[in-house]
N, C-alpha and C positions, 0 to 999 in steps of 0.2 A: 504494500500500500504506500502511495506517495505521501510525503509530508508536505502540507500546504502552508505557505507563508503568506501572511497578510501584512504587506508593507504599506506604510502610510506615505503619501506623497503630496507635495505642495509646490506652488510657483509664486514668485513675487517679481514685480518689475521695478526698475529704478532707472533714473536718468543721470548720466555722469559724463564728465570730460576727462580726457587723458592724452598724454603723448607717450610714445613707446621708444625710448632711446636704444633698445636692442634691435630695432628694425634696421634693415640695410640702409646705407647712406643714400640720401635722396628719396627714400621711401616716404610717401605722404603721412604715414602713421607716426613719423617722428615729430610732426607738427601737432599742436594742440587741436583736438577734435572731440566730438561727442557721440554718444550712442544711447539708444534705448535698450537697456540690458534686460534679459530674463534670467532670473536665478531659479533653479530647480533643486529640490532635495527629496530624498526618500530614505526610509529606514524602518526597522522593526522597533517601534517605540515600547519602552518598558512600562509596566503597570503604574509605577510611581510617577510617570510623566503624564498620565491620562486621568483626569479627575472623575470621569464617569464613562460608561460604555457608549460608543458612538462619537466621542469628542476627539478621536485621534487626529483626523485631518485638520480640524480647527486649531488644535494645539500646535501642530507643525506649521500650519499656515501663519499663525500669529507669531511664532518664534522666528520664522524665516523673514516675515515682513519687518519685524522689529530690527532684525540684524541688517537687512539691506537698507533700511532707512538711514543707517550710518554712512551709506555710500550715496544716497540720493542727492542729486544736484550738488555734487562735490567735484573738486579737482582731485582725481584719484592719485595723482603724483604727490599730493600732500600726505597720503597715507603710506605709500610705498614708492620706491624709486623707479620701478618698471612695472606698471600695473597691467601687464598682458593678461589674457584670459586665464592662463594656467595659474598665475599668481593670485588672481581674484578667486578662483575656485578653491585654492588652498586656504586663503584667508577666510572664506565663507565656512569651510569645514571646521576650522579652528574656532571661529567666533560664535557659531550658532549654539555651541555648548549643549548638545543633547547626548545622552548616554549611548544611543544605538543608531547613529546615522551611518548609512551604508554608501550613499551616493550624493554628490552635488554636481550641478552643471551650471555653466555660465554661457549664455547665448548672447553674443555681442552685436550680431546683425541677424537678419532673417535667414542668412545663408551659411553661417558658421558659428562654431562654439567649441567648448572644451568640457569634458566630464572628468570627475575624480571619483574613483570607486575604491572603497575600503576592501582589502582582500581578507575576508573573514572566514573563508572555508565553508564547511557544511554548517547550516544553521539548525539548531535544535532548540528545544524548550529551554528557556533561561539564557538564550544566546546573548552575548555582549560583543559589540564590535571590537575589531582588533585595533591596536595602536595606529596612529597616523603614519608611522614609519613603514607600514605595509599597505601601500596604495598603488593604484595604477592610473595614469593620466591617458586620456585619449582625446584627440581632436577630430572634428567632423566638418565637412564642407558639402554644401548642396549645389547641384548642377541641374540644368534643365535642357530638354531637347524635345522637338516635335517629330512625331513619326506615325506612320500608318502600320497596321498589321491585321492579320486574320489568323485564327487558330484552325489548322487543317483537320484536326481529328475529332472535333466536337460533333455531336449528333445533328442530323439535318434539322434546320429551323432554329438552332441556337444562335443568338444574336452575335456572338463572337466569331461565328463562322463566316459572317459577312465582313468584307473589307471595311475597316473603320480606323479611327486614329485617336491619339491621346497627346496631351501635353505632359510628357513624363517628367518626373523629378528623380534624381539619383543622389543619395547621400553616401559619401565615402567616409568611413571612420577608421582611424589608424592610431596605434599606440605611439607615444611620443618619444620612444627611445631613438637614438641615432639623430639624424638630421631631418626628421619629419617636421614639416610646417605646412601652412596653407599653400604656399607657393609651389611646393613639391606636388601636392595633390592637384593643383591647377595644371601643372605640366603633365602629370599622368593622365588627367582627364582628356587633355588635348590629343592623346594618342588614340582615343576611341570615339570622341565626339564626332569627327567628320564621317565616320562610318554609320552613325546612328541618326544624326540630326537631319531633318527634312528628307528622310528616306522611308522606303517600305521595308520593315524589318525582315519580312519573309525572304527578301532578296539578299540579305547579309549572310555570308557563309557562317554556319554554325547556329543560325537563328531561324531555321526553316519552320520551327514550331515555337514562335516567340511569346511564350507565356512569361509572366513576371518572374517566375522562379528561374526559367531558363535564361532570361535576360540578366538576372543578378549573377548567375554562374558565369555567363559569357563575359561580363565585365570583370568579375573576379579573376578569371583565368588570364586575362590580358593585362591587368594592372598589378597583380601580386608580384610578378618579377620586377616591376618598376618600383613598387612600394612594398618591400618585404614586411614592413610593419602594418600593412593593411589588415584590419580586424573584422570589418563588416562592410558589405555592400547592401544598401537598401534601395529598392525600386518602388517609387510611388506610381502606380498605374493611374489612380485617381486620388483625390484628397482623402478618400475614405477606405482605401484598400491598397495592398501592395505586398511585397515579398522581401525577405532578408536572407543573406547567405554569408557564412563565416568560414567557408572552405570545407565544412563538414555538415553543419546543420542547415536545414531549410525551415524558415518560419514565414507564415503569412499572417496578415491581420485584416479584420473587417470592422468598421465602425458603425455604431448605431447611436441614435439620440433618443433619450427617454425623458418624458415630462411626467413627473410623479409628485404626489403629495406625501410628505413624511413628517415625523416629529421624533425627537429624542426623549423617550419616556422617562429616562433616569437623570435627565438634566435637573439641576436644582430649581426650586420654586422661584419664579420671577425671571428665569432665564428664557429668552424668547425661543430658544431651540426646543423648549418643552412644548411649545404651542404648535398647532398644525401649520405647516408652511410647505413650500415646494421649491423645486429647482429643475433645471434642464441638465441632465447628466449625459456626458459622453461615455459610452460603453465601448470598449475595444476588445474584441475577441482575438486571441493569439492561438494559432494552430502550428503544430510542429510534427513533422513526419517525413517519411521517404516519398520521393516523387513517384507518381504513377508513370511507369516506363513508356506508355503510349501517349497519355494525355499531356505529360510534362508539367503537371501541377500537383501540389499537396492536396488540394480540394478546390473545386470550382467555386469562385466567389458567389455565384448565383445559388449554388447548392447550400453554401453556408447560410446565406440569407433565408432561403426557404426552410431549412432545417431548424433554424433558430426562431423563426417567426412566431410559433405558438408561445414560446417563452417570452419573447419580446412583448407580445400582446398582454401577457399577464403582469407586465411591469409598467408599460406605457399608458399614460392617462388613467392612472389608478390611485385610489386612496390607500397607499401601502401601509400607512400607520394603523389601519384597521386589522392588519394581519400579524399574528404573533411573531413570525420569523423576521419581521422588520421593526419590532417594537424598540429595539435598543440601538438603532443606528440608521444611517443613510447609505453612504457609498459602500461601506464594507458589507453591510447586510445585503445590498443589491448584488454586489460582486459574488458573495457566497451563494446566493440563490442561482445566479446565472451560471456559475461554474458547475455546481451540483447538477442542475437540470440540463445544462448545455452538454455535459459530457455523456449524458444518456443518449443523445442524438448525434453528437459530433465527437467521434472517438479521438480525433487529433487535437482537441481543445486542451491546452495546458495552462492557460493564463487568461485572466479577465481583469482589465483595468476599468475602474469607474471613477470619473472625475466630475466635480460640480462645475458651475459656470465660472468659478474663479481659479480653476486648475488644481484644486485640492481634492484628494480622494484616496483610493486604495488600489494597490497592485496585488492581486491574489494569484499566486503562482505555484505550480508544482515543479518548476524547473528553475535553475538559476536565471535571474532576469537578464535578458539580452539588452541591447542598447535601447534607451527610450527614444521615441520618435520626436524629432525636433518640432517646435511650434511653427 
């Protein structure tokens, strides 16, 4: 039986200015400039950090927001001599001061950022994060291209059997050992972009069956020799679904939006969370498994949607607070329901993320979390 982890996650935004003296000579980042940053954190919060069941995401969201307020509308060079994304992620990990934080991320533009992951090994009951000395930095960069494709092996009448197109996005993620930086990823991407952009993917050698999974593998195989530290290739087929590949594992995801009424029944008297309220939740299903050798996918995105639809209808536009399984929480309770019932109809389902409209929520997973998807 798999051990399930309920990791709490949150996001916070801040505005700040900086200049990066470690950038190459004549690079514009050496000049004072500004960003709208997004800080992300997740971890397995300890009971002493959570005042009542269901409060996990609010606890982390508040702590993260309070921490990044120290950066908001600041000249970051007043806090550190070279406030690059990696330095900011390390500062955030140290300053947030939670017992069991596993991951922080800094996104400095919509197209790139850095993550810092604590190397904590296998998680068990009573787990406590490892010291900061055991950590891994990764950076990521997003790219875009436009292309047409059709899937040759789908059943007659399947919409993906018709020639159609997408505005694809690709995120390359790499460990930061060696000389890996954003410019190296840019140069690597230019090795494959001309073969993909404004093309019909079926005409590209090796992409005769251009599923998102096969495309992620195709990119991996061409870029790994150029960037040995490459750790994940993520392909966004649309904004709500896509595939990831790390050289061994295939993962896909599919997004749903759920509008539900909830309340936290164990919140203290006078706390507004004890009252009936509601939110729009982003639910992301993660599937992992071997590719079908003929179809070239983990599972058809349309089949994922159809299989999950009865469960979705039990959650969407419902007064969830009336049901016992949702009495003590919002995001985590919804994630537990979705994973339990989703696995009965989707055997490849290994993880469910549920986020509220402010980006706080739960990652409920039976595998070690892969990269979070950039905003």
